[in-house]
C-alpha positions as CSV (number, residue, x, y, z in Angstrom):
1,M,-12.3,119.6,-91.8
2,S,-10.2,119.4,-95.0
3,L,-11.1,117.3,-98.0
4,T,-8.4,114.8,-97.2
5,H,-9.7,114.3,-93.7
6,R,-13.2,113.8,-95.1
7,V,-12.1,111.2,-97.6
8,V,-10.1,109.3,-95.1
9,N,-13.0,109.4,-92.6
10,I,-15.5,108.0,-95.2
11,Y,-13.0,105.4,-96.2
12,L,-12.4,104.2,-92.6
13,K,-16.1,104.1,-91.8
14,S,-16.8,102.1,-94.9
15,Q,-14.6,99.2,-93.7
16,L,-12.9,99.1,-97.1
17,H,-9.6,99.4,-95.4
18,V,-10.1,96.0,-93.8
19,S,-10.8,94.4,-97.2
20,L,-7.7,96.0,-98.6
21,A,-5.6,94.8,-95.7
22,F,-6.6,91.2,-96.3
23,C,-5.9,91.5,-100.0
24,A,-2.5,93.0,-99.2
25,L,-1.9,90.0,-96.9
26,A,-2.7,87.6,-99.7
27,W,-0.4,89.4,-102.1
28,L,2.4,89.3,-99.5
29,G,1.8,85.6,-99.0
30,A,2.1,85.0,-102.8
31,Q,5.3,87.1,-102.9
32,M,6.8,85.0,-100.1
33,V,6.3,81.8,-102.1
34,G,7.6,83.4,-105.3
35,A,4.4,83.8,-107.2
36,S,2.0,86.6,-108.1
37,I,-1.8,86.7,-107.9
38,S,-4.0,87.8,-110.8
39,L,-6.2,90.9,-110.4
40,P,-9.5,88.9,-110.7
41,F,-8.4,86.8,-107.7
42,L,-7.7,89.8,-105.5
43,G,-10.8,91.5,-106.8
44,T,-12.9,88.5,-105.7
45,A,-11.4,88.6,-102.2
46,F,-12.0,92.3,-101.9
47,L,-15.6,92.2,-103.2
48,G,-16.5,89.3,-101.1
49,T,-15.1,90.8,-97.9
50,A,-16.7,94.2,-98.5
51,L,-20.1,92.7,-99.4
52,G,-19.9,90.3,-96.5
53,Y,-19.4,93.2,-94.1
54,W,-22.3,95.0,-95.7
55,A,-24.6,91.9,-95.3
56,L,-23.6,91.6,-91.7
57,K,-24.2,95.2,-91.0
58,F,-27.6,95.6,-92.7
59,G,-28.9,92.0,-92.8
60,F,-31.1,90.6,-95.5
61,T,-34.0,92.9,-96.5
62,L,-35.8,93.6,-99.7
63,R,-33.8,96.9,-100.0
64,S,-30.4,95.1,-99.6
65,S,-31.2,91.9,-101.4
66,W,-29.2,92.9,-104.5
67,W,-26.1,93.2,-102.3
68,W,-26.7,89.6,-101.2
69,F,-26.9,88.4,-104.8
70,L,-23.6,90.2,-105.6
71,F,-22.1,88.6,-102.5
72,V,-23.1,85.1,-103.4
73,G,-22.0,85.8,-107.0
74,A,-18.6,86.8,-105.7
75,C,-18.5,83.6,-103.7
76,V,-19.3,81.4,-106.7
77,F,-16.9,83.3,-108.9
78,G,-14.2,82.8,-106.3
79,W,-14.8,79.0,-106.2
80,Q,-14.4,78.9,-109.9
81,L,-11.0,80.5,-109.7
82,N,-9.4,78.0,-107.5
83,W,-10.6,74.6,-106.1
84,S,-8.5,74.9,-103.0
85,Q,-10.7,77.9,-102.0
86,Q,-13.7,75.7,-101.4
87,L,-13.1,74.9,-97.7
88,G,-12.0,78.4,-96.7
89,G,-14.6,80.2,-98.9
90,G,-17.4,77.8,-97.9
91,L,-16.6,78.4,-94.2
92,G,-16.6,82.2,-94.8
93,L,-20.0,82.0,-96.7
94,L,-21.5,79.9,-93.9
95,M,-20.4,82.2,-91.2
96,V,-21.7,85.3,-93.0
97,L,-25.1,83.5,-93.7
98,I,-25.4,82.3,-90.1
99,Y,-24.6,85.7,-88.6
100,G,-26.0,87.9,-91.3
101,V,-29.4,86.5,-92.3
102,P,-31.2,86.9,-88.9
103,L,-29.8,90.4,-88.3
104,G,-31.0,93.6,-89.7
105,Q,-30.9,97.4,-89.4
106,D,-34.1,97.6,-87.4
107,R,-33.2,95.1,-84.6
108,P,-30.1,94.4,-82.4
109,N,-27.4,93.1,-84.6
110,L,-24.0,91.4,-84.2
111,R,-22.1,94.6,-84.3
112,N,-24.1,96.2,-81.4
113,G,-24.4,92.9,-79.5
114,V,-20.8,91.7,-79.2
115,G,-18.7,94.5,-80.6
116,R,-17.2,95.6,-83.9
117,W,-14.3,93.2,-83.8
118,K,-16.6,90.2,-84.0
119,V,-18.1,91.6,-87.2
120,Y,-14.6,92.0,-88.6
121,W,-13.7,88.4,-88.0
122,V,-16.9,87.0,-89.6
123,A,-16.8,89.3,-92.6
124,L,-13.1,88.7,-93.2
125,S,-13.5,85.0,-93.1
126,W,-14.4,85.3,-96.8
127,A,-11.2,87.0,-97.5
128,W,-9.4,84.2,-95.8
129,G,-11.2,81.7,-97.9
130,T,-10.6,83.5,-101.2
131,A,-7.1,84.9,-100.8
132,V,-5.1,83.8,-97.7
133,W,-6.1,80.2,-97.5
134,P,-5.0,79.2,-101.1
135,V,-1.8,81.2,-100.9
136,L,-0.5,80.2,-97.5
137,G,-2.4,76.9,-96.9
138,Q,-3.1,75.0,-100.0
139,G,-0.9,76.5,-102.6
140,I,-1.8,78.5,-105.7
141,D,-3.7,77.2,-108.7
142,P,-1.4,77.6,-111.8
143,A,-4.2,79.4,-113.6
144,L,-4.0,82.2,-111.0
145,I,-0.3,82.8,-111.3
146,G,0.4,85.8,-113.4
């Protein structure tokens, strides 16, 4: 296997492509309404989605607790960026907490129980809250327009 194939394989297994896809969707939505989104805004959406997936996959354990703190920090940071994110971002955080906390690496988890696509939807709800909802649903905070 070539180096390119290895890199692509690791990238696809890490689910970062899903986070990037939702950030791209947010950017496209902003372009459609004639605005641009600042990098911290997209970074929050990307970080929240990636960490949300990580939390869902591995659950809350002592070994992964720092990921949870980063995830909650990304949520709080996202709320500070734009008040219109609160409904979507709050829903995303709630879904991740409901599905992520009781689950862990050493017991049946959501991914094994109901399929990978369910994990995608729950983890990506945070990206919806931080990026897609404000752009397409509630408008863009002037502070975010570059």
